[in-house]
C-alpha positions in Angstrom: 292.0 72.8 84.0 289.6 71.6 81.3 286.7 69.4 81.8 285.7 67.4 78.8 282.3 66.2 78.2 281.1 63.0 76.3 279.0 63.8 73.3 276.9 61.3 71.8 277.6 60.3 68.3 273.6 60.7 67.5 272.6 63.9 66.2 269.8 65.5 68.4 267.2 65.3 65.8 267.8 62.1 64.8 267.6 60.8 68.3 264.2 62.2 68.5 262.8 60.3 65.8 264.5 57.2 66.6 262.4 57.2 70.0 259.4 58.2 67.9 259.9 55.4 65.7 260.2 53.0 69.2 256.9 54.3 70.2 255.1 53.7 67.2 256.1 50.2 66.8 255.4 49.4 70.4 251.8 50.8 69.7 251.4 49.0 66.3 252.5 45.7 68.4 250.1 46.2 71.5 247.0 46.9 68.8 247.9 43.9 66.7 248.0 41.8 70.4 244.7 43.0 71.0 243.4 42.5 67.9 244.0 38.7 67.9 241.0 36.6 68.3 240.9 33.2 70.5 241.2 29.9 68.3 237.7 28.1 68.4 238.4 25.3 66.1 238.1 22.8 68.7 235.6 22.0 72.1 238.5 22.5 74.3 239.4 26.0 72.5 236.0 27.3 72.9 235.8 26.0 76.6 239.0 27.5 77.2 237.8 31.0 75.6 234.2 30.9 77.1 233.7 28.5 79.7 236.7 27.9 82.3 236.0 31.4 84.1 233.2 29.8 85.8 233.3 26.5 85.4 237.0 25.7 85.9 239.5 23.9 84.0 238.6 20.5 85.4 234.3 21.5 84.8 233.9 21.4 88.7 233.7 25.1 88.9 235.7 27.7 90.0 235.6 28.9 93.6 232.8 31.7 94.7 236.0 34.0 95.3 237.3 33.5 92.2 234.4 34.0 89.7 233.0 37.0 91.7 229.7 36.1 92.1 227.4 34.0 94.8 227.1 30.7 92.6 223.3 29.1 92.5 223.5 25.3 94.8 222.6 23.6 91.3 225.5 24.8 89.7 227.0 21.9 87.9 229.6 19.7 88.3 230.6 18.4 84.8 232.6 15.6 86.4 229.4 13.9 88.3 227.9 11.5 86.0 224.7 11.3 87.7 224.2 15.1 86.8 225.3 15.5 83.4 224.2 11.8 81.9 220.6 12.1 82.0 219.9 15.4 79.8 220.5 15.0 76.0 222.9 17.0 73.8 220.1 19.2 72.6 219.4 20.3 75.9 223.1 21.1 76.3 223.1 23.6 73.4 219.9 25.0 74.0 221.6 26.5 77.3 224.9 27.5 75.3 222.7 29.0 72.9 219.7 30.9 74.7 221.5 30.7 78.1 220.3 29.7 81.6 217.2 32.2 81.2 216.2 30.3 78.1 215.9 26.9 79.9 214.3 28.5 83.3 217.4 27.6 84.8 220.0 30.3 86.5 220.4 33.6 84.7 224.0 33.9 85.7 225.0 31.5 83.0 225.4 33.6 79.8 223.5 33.1 76.2 225.8 33.3 73.3 223.6 33.5 70.8 225.2 33.6 67.5 228.7 33.8 68.9 228.9 30.1 68.3 227.4 28.4 65.9 225.8 25.1 65.6 229.0 22.8 64.8 230.8 24.7 67.7 227.9 24.3 70.1 228.2 20.8 69.0 232.2 20.4 69.7 231.7 22.0 73.1 229.0 20.1 74.5 231.0 16.9 73.4 234.2 18.3 75.3 232.1 18.9 78.0 230.6 15.3 78.0 234.0 14.3 78.4 234.2 15.7 82.1 232.2 12.2 83.0 234.8 9.4 82.5 232.4 6.5 83.6 230.8 5.2 80.4 228.5 2.9 82.5 225.8 5.7 82.7 223.3 5.7 80.2 223.2 8.8 77.8 220.2 11.2 78.2 219.5 10.5 74.6 217.6 7.2 75.7 215.7 9.0 77.8 212.7 8.8 75.2 209.2 10.7 75.5 207.1 8.0 77.7 204.4 6.0 75.9 200.9 5.4 77.6 201.3 1.7 78.2 204.9 0.8 76.9 207.5 1.4 79.5 210.8 3.2 78.7 214.1 1.0 79.3 215.9 4.5 80.6 216.0 4.4 84.3 214.6 7.8 85.6 213.4 10.2 88.3 209.5 10.4 87.6 206.6 11.4 89.0 203.3 10.1 86.9 199.9 10.4 87.4 197.7 8.7 84.6 194.3 8.4 84.1 192.0 6.2 82.0 188.9 7.3 81.6 185.5 4.7 79.7 184.3 6.7 77.0 181.4 4.2 76.8 179.9 1.7 78.3 179.9 1.4 82.5 181.5 4.5 83.4 184.7 4.2 85.3 188.1 5.6 86.1 191.5 4.3 86.6 194.2 6.4 88.1 197.8 5.3 88.8 200.4 7.3 91.0 203.8 5.9 89.8 207.0 7.0 91.6 210.3 6.3 89.8 213.8 7.2 91.7 217.1 5.8 90.4 220.1 4.2 92.6 223.7 3.6 90.7 224.5 4.0 87.1 221.6 1.6 86.1 219.3 1.2 88.5 215.4 2.3 89.1 213.1 1.5 92.1 209.2 2.0 90.4 206.4 2.2 93.4 202.8 2.3 91.2 199.9 2.8 93.2 196.7 2.6 91.6 193.4 4.3 92.7 190.3 3.1 91.1 186.4 4.4 90.8 183.6 2.1 89.2 180.2 2.6 89.1 178.4 -0.7 89.6 174.8 0.9 89.5 173.2 4.3 88.6 174.4 6.5 91.4 176.5 3.6 93.2 180.1 4.4 92.9 182.9 2.7 94.4 186.0 4.0 94.5 189.7 3.1 96.3 193.8 1.8 95.9 194.0 -1.3 93.7 196.6 -3.6 94.1 199.9 -1.5 94.2 203.1 -2.8 92.4 206.7 -2.4 94.0 209.9 -3.4 91.5 213.5 -2.8 90.2 214.6 -2.2 87.2 218.0 -2.1 85.4 219.7 -1.6 82.6 221.3 -4.3 80.8 223.0 -2.5 78.4 223.1 1.0 76.5 224.8 1.4 73.6 224.7 5.1 71.9 226.8 4.1 69.0 224.2 1.4 67.7 221.3 3.8 69.4 219.9 0.6 71.8 219.1 0.1 75.3 217.5 -3.1 77.1 216.5 -2.9 80.5 215.1 -6.2 82.5 212.4 -5.6 85.7 211.4 -7.5 88.4 208.6 -7.0 90.8 205.7 -7.7 93.2 202.0 -6.9 92.6 200.6 -6.5 96.4 196.9 -7.5 97.0 195.8 -4.3 98.5 193.0 -3.4 96.7 189.2 -4.6 97.8 188.1 -7.5 96.1 184.6 -7.1 97.0 184.3 -4.1 94.9 186.3 -5.3 92.1 189.5 -3.2 93.0 191.9 -5.9 93.4 192.5 -9.9 92.8 193.1 -11.3 96.5 196.4 -12.9 95.5 200.0 -11.6 94.8 201.5 -11.6 91.6 204.9 -11.6 89.9 205.5 -9.4 87.4 209.0 -9.4 84.9 209.5 -7.8 81.9 211.8 -6.7 79.5 212.1 -3.1 77.6 214.1 -2.3 74.6 214.5 1.4 72.8 216.1 1.8 69.2 216.7 5.5 68.5 216.1 6.1 64.7 217.0 8.9 62.5 215.7 12.3 62.8 214.4 11.8 66.5 212.0 9.1 65.4 212.0 5.8 67.7 210.8 2.4 68.5 210.2 1.2 71.9 209.0 -2.5 72.9 208.1 -4.2 76.1 207.0 -8.0 77.0 206.5 -9.4 80.1 204.2 -11.8 81.9 201.8 -11.8 85.2 202.3 -15.0 87.3 199.6 -14.8 90.5 200.0 -17.3 93.3 196.8 -18.5 93.3 195.6 -18.7 90.0 192.1 -19.6 90.9 191.8 -15.7 91.6 193.6 -14.4 88.6 194.6 -16.2 85.4 198.8 -16.0 84.4 199.2 -13.6 81.9 201.5 -12.5 79.1 201.5 -8.7 77.6 203.2 -7.1 75.0 203.6 -3.8 73.8 205.1 -1.4 71.1 205.2 2.1 70.3 206.4 4.1 67.7 207.0 7.9 67.5 208.7 11.0 66.2 210.0 14.1 67.9 209.2 18.0 66.9 210.9 20.6 68.3 210.4 24.5 68.1 212.9 27.3 68.1 215.4 25.7 65.3 215.3 22.4 66.9 216.1 23.1 70.8 212.7 24.7 72.0 209.3 23.0 72.8 209.0 19.4 72.0 205.7 17.9 70.2 205.7 13.8 70.0 203.1 12.2 68.2 202.9 8.4 68.6 201.2 5.5 67.8 201.0 2.4 70.2 199.8 -1.1 70.0 199.0 -3.0 73.2 198.1 -6.6 73.5 197.1 -9.0 76.7 196.7 -12.4 76.7 195.4 -14.3 80.0 195.8 -17.9 80.2 192.2 -19.3 80.4 190.1 -21.8 78.3 189.2 -20.4 74.9 190.5 -16.8 75.3 191.8 -15.0 72.7 194.4 -12.2 72.7 193.1 -8.5 73.7 194.7 -6.3 70.8 193.9 -2.6 71.2 195.4 1.1 69.6 196.4 3.7 71.1 197.1 6.9 68.9 198.6 9.9 71.5 200.8 12.6 71.6 203.1 14.3 74.2 203.7 17.6 74.8 206.2 19.5 77.1 204.6 22.1 79.1 207.3 23.7 81.2 210.3 26.1 79.7 212.8 23.6 81.3 210.5 20.5 79.8 210.6 18.7 83.3 206.8 18.8 83.3 204.9 16.9 80.3 201.4 15.7 79.3 200.4 12.9 77.2 196.6 12.5 75.6 194.8 9.8 73.5 193.0 7.1 73.0 192.7 3.5 73.8 190.6 1.8 71.0 190.3 -2.0 71.3 190.6 -4.0 68.1 189.6 -7.7 69.4 187.1 -8.2 71.7 185.5 -5.5 71.7 182.2 -6.4 73.1 183.1 -5.6 76.8 185.7 -3.5 76.4 185.2 0.3 76.0 187.2 2.9 74.0 189.1 5.0 77.0 190.5 8.4 76.6 194.1 8.1 78.6 196.0 11.1 80.2 198.8 11.5 82.0 200.9 14.4 83.5 204.7 13.5 84.3 207.3 15.4 86.4 211.1 15.0 86.2 211.7 16.1 89.4 215.5 15.4 88.7 215.3 18.8 86.7 213.9 20.9 89.4 211.0 21.4 91.7 207.4 21.2 89.9 207.0 25.0 90.0 210.4 25.9 88.6 211.6 26.4 85.1 208.4 27.8 83.8 210.0 31.0 82.8 
């Protein structure tokens, strides 16, 4: 009995050639697949390609077990509007370009450098902004540089120490320690504790706490499209200063004002403030009106995302409701500069120059240091 073997209809040499062609085709397809670059035409595409591995598809951050490293305590949750809205777009762009180290933040955040151009950084920042869905929160673009006397409309978390030193006439120093704390989307609690020193005679100085102020500020409206923000303030000035040494008025006063800011092209701005102080006892302190305005422009190093330099010109006026009194007008040239790498510590120095009623009002050197504690402790963010 003969055994019959099935024979292939394909010649052995042709079979080897066919297999070789299949392998070459598979290799070529694999090379094409690995050489395909991800699309980076929209903020969503950039986020999916470069950010989602750490920050998660929902912006809340991936679990530690997924990212493979211990996340810092300050790891952002982009859905928390309280965390994301106070910062400017330029601050976000700087972190994308230079990484966490570029702003004194966690070095875990990588620097994308030239991997993303300026337009792409804008696109991904706008996409990140979208994780905050509650539009009642004012945007950080309204968090403008603080003038010496004109209060900002934007609610802030800051500690400010101001000093005004008489440059002529009777020596004297006026200081204020100001604490500002936000709550909710549009509210700010403010406490101002003045500490004053004056020389009543050669070698005889008096100093102590003046009349403290506690008040509440609330944003009435903030429209980023028009670049306008308006806030109202109501507070009480407590008679905590000594009247014997001229550190207080001896009567409770009620203070109210409105603060407005308008964003202008090329990082310039106008800030306005107008209000009144109304004492309970007008024999101890006069009723008064005050109005203040400041115009400034910010210049930035490092291609527009680095250290900020902001020259400002301020006009300050005050009118007491007393017989035969005229308004006191002052001009205050000044400039503010950011000190820390994170830009949360700033200083401002200027000169208050009386324009009217100059006989008993000396020129003053004015100075403040500002710490935005929301952005981190005082000692962090310097390198």
